[in-house]
N, C-alpha and C positions, 0 to 999 in steps of 0.2 A: 739738383734732382729733377730738372726740367728738360724735356726733349728739345732739340734744336728748333729755333724759331725760323719760319720760312719766309716771312715778308716783313718789310720795314714797318708797315702799319701794325702788324701783330707784335713786333718787337717793341714798338713805342707803347702800345697798350699794355703789354705785359710788364714793362718797366714801370709805367705809371701806376699800375695796380700794386706794385711792391710798396709804394708809399702809403697806400690806403689800408692794406691788409693788417690785421692784428697779428704781427709776425710771431711774437712770443706765445700768444694764446694758441695759434694754429699749430706751432711747433710742439707745444705741450700736449696737444691732443694727439699728434702723431707719435710722440714719445709714449703716451699711454697705450695707444692702439697697437704699436709694434711690439709691445711686451705682453700683450694678452696671450693666455695659454690655452684658450678654448680650442680643441682640435679642429673643429670645423672652420673657425675664423683664421687660425694660422695657416691652414691648408689653402683656403681661398686666397689669402694675401700672398703666400709664397708662390703658389702655382700661377696666379695672375701676374705677379711681378716677373717670374721667369719667362712667361710667354711674351709679355710686353717688351722686355729688354733682351730676349733670347739668351738667357743665362745658361752657361755651360758649366756643369759641375765636374768636369773631367779632372781638374786639378785639386778639387776639394778633398779634405780629409774624410768628411762624411758626405756621401753621395745620395743617401736616402733622404728625400725631403721630409718624410714623416718622422725622421729621427730628431728634427729640430723642435725644441719646446716652444719657440716663439718665432715671429718673423725676424726679430732683432738677432736671435742666435743664428738664423740662416744668413742674414745680411753681413754679419761680422765673422762668418765661417772661417775656420783655419784651413790652410792648404796642406796637402800631403807632403811628407818629407821629400826634399829634392825638387819640388815644383818650381822653386825660385832659387836657383844656384846663386851664391854670393861670390862675386868676382874676388879672386884670392890674391891679386897683386897687392903688395904691401902699401903702395902709394895710391891705390885707386879710391875714388869716391863713388859710392853706389847709390842708385835711386832709392829713396826712402819709401816709395809707394808705387803701385800701379797707377797709371794715369796718362794724361797728356800735358805737355809743356804749354803753359799759358804764355809766359815770358821768362827770359833768363838773361844773365849777362852781368855787366858791371853796375855797381851802385854808383851813380854819378854824383859825387859829393855825398849828400845824404838822401838822394832821390832814387826810388825804384820805379821801373816802368810797369804800369798797370795794363795799358792797351795802346795799340797803335791806331790812330785815326787818320782820315784822309788829310786833314789840315793841321793836325797837331797830335801830340802824344799825351795821354793821361798819366800822371805821376803822383806819388805820395812819398812821404819821408820815412826813414827807418824809425825815427822817434815816434811818429804817429802809429806805425805798425806795432811797435813793441809797447806802446803806452808808457814809455819811460825814456826821457831824453838822455839820461846818463847811461842806461843800458845800451843805447844805440851807438855810443861813441866808438866802440871797437870795430863796428861794421861800416863806418863811413869810408867810402872809396873801395869797399870790398866787392864780394860777388853774391848774387842771389839766383834762385831758381824757384819759380812758382809752378806748382804741379796740381792739376785739376783731376779729381777722382770722379769719374762718371758713375751712374747708378749700377752699371754692370761690372764695375771693377772690384777687385779685392780691396777691402777697406781697413786693413791693418797697416800701421806705419812702422818702419824699421829704421835702424841707425845707418846713416850714410857713411860715417866713419866711427871709430871707437871713441868713447868719451865718458867723462864723469859728470853726472848731473850736479849742477850748482843750485838751481832753484826753478820753481814753477810759478807762473803768474797767470791769473785770470784777468782778462780785460773785458769788461762788459761792453755791449754795443747792440747794434741792430741785427736783424737776421734777413738781409736781402738774399734772394736766390743767387747762387754763384754759377755763372756760365759766361759764354762769350758776349751775350747781349747785355747783361748787367755790367760786365767789366768795361764795356765800351760806353755805357750810359750813366752809371752811378759813380760820381766823383769819389775817389779815395775809398773804393769799395772794401778792400781788404783791411783798411785801417778803421772802417766804420762798423764792420761786423764783429760780433762777439768772438773771442778767440782765447786760446791757451798758448802761452809761450813757454817753451822748455829751453833753458840755457845750460850749456855744457862747457867744460874745459877739455880740450883735445890737444893732440900733438900739433895741430895747425893753429892753435890759439883758441879764442872763444868761438863757439858755434851756437846758433839759435835755430830751433825748429818750431815754426808757428803753425798750430792747428787752427784754421779759420772756420768758424761755424757758418751756417747758412740756414735758410728757411727749411724746415723739416729735419734739421740735424738735431735729433733728440738729446744727444749728449756726446761729450768727448772724454775718453778714458786714457789714463796713463798707467803703465805697468807699475804695480806697487802702491798706487795711490787711488785706484778705482775711478769712478765717474767724477770729473771735475766740473762738468756742466750737466744739467742746468743748475744754477745757483740762485738762492733766494735769501736775502735781497740781492739784486744784481749790482754789487759793489766791487771795486777792485780788490783783489785778494792775492796774497803771495805766501808761498811756503818754501823755506830754505831746505835743502837736502839734509836728510838725517846724517848722523855720523856713525859708522863710516858711510860716505856718500855712495850711492849706487853707481857701479861702472857697467856700461853697456858695450859689448863687442860690436864691431861692424856687422851689420845684418841682423842684429838682435831685435826682437819686437820691442817697440817703445810704447805704442798706444794704438788706439783705434777710433774711428768715427762710427758712432751708432746712427746710421744714415751717412750721407757722403758730403764732401766739400773739397777743401783745398789745403795743401801743405806748402809752406814757404820756407826754404832753406837759406840761411844767411851765414856767410863765411867772411873772415876779416881780409884786409888788403894783402896782396902778395902771398897768399896761402895756397891758392889752387888755380887750376885752369880747367874749364869745362871742355868736353869733347866737341869737335867741329859739328857733329850731327845733333847736338843738343840745341835745338832751335824751336821757335814757336810752332806748335802743331805736332811736334814729334811725340811718338808714343813710347813710354818707358815702362819698365817692369822692375819690381823689387830685386835688388842684387845686381842689376845691370850697371856696368861702369858708365858713369856720366861725367867723370872728370878725374883729374890727377892732382895730388898734393905736390907742392913745389919741393925742390931738392932738400933733403934732410928731414922731411916730415913724413912719417910712415904711420899707417893704421895698423891695428892689431885684429 
């Protein structure tokens, strides 16, 4: 939720401050503030935010800013039908969110790339990300895509391929701001921050979608389960899917960030290929084809 940093000194100071801030306390205050329903307050917050980030409501289902009951309702606004067409190819993998590609590619052994530095690369493991070594096993040697949602982006998350929910897990952690600066400076950032892991069974095998929390991300919601964060006490938590387990079509809404952060998609080995233009820095939109399932595996 932080604007790009302009100088190396500013970057260093900003990252250093992350270690000193009462991350959860500040985020709780933002959670409270963004849900206030006083007309004057929500109007100031929404209009100020729109001006700061040059928000365009052309694609929004509701375009009258005074129709939103709180800032959070504005921030998690729905889009009008057809605003994000879902690629219809049976074997396509579509972007689960609007945003920018932080990194993507192969999971090398059990390691994912966090950031490319001049002298080295920062990495973390699948087990560290998922908070469960056993759950990580199907993804060793597989594929990953890390997608960053900027403040001006649409903040609902959709299914990249069709799948049946197996379980949800909450993994407690810190709340560092998530952006290019912290990704290059905070070791194992995505495996340190609070997150919600959604695990699925799909035609491509297991799939995981990780909602990574961040500073000022007041809560993470999943369709059918409501807000899964914040949680008190902040202890690991798991819920198995009910019976019958929910089935989500490709492109169906899965959840949302109440404020913004990062989505990490994990796929097993030999299940998919990403498109050539899915590279660090690329801009993606919900429903856009970002990859293809291997032969014999089709989405619905």
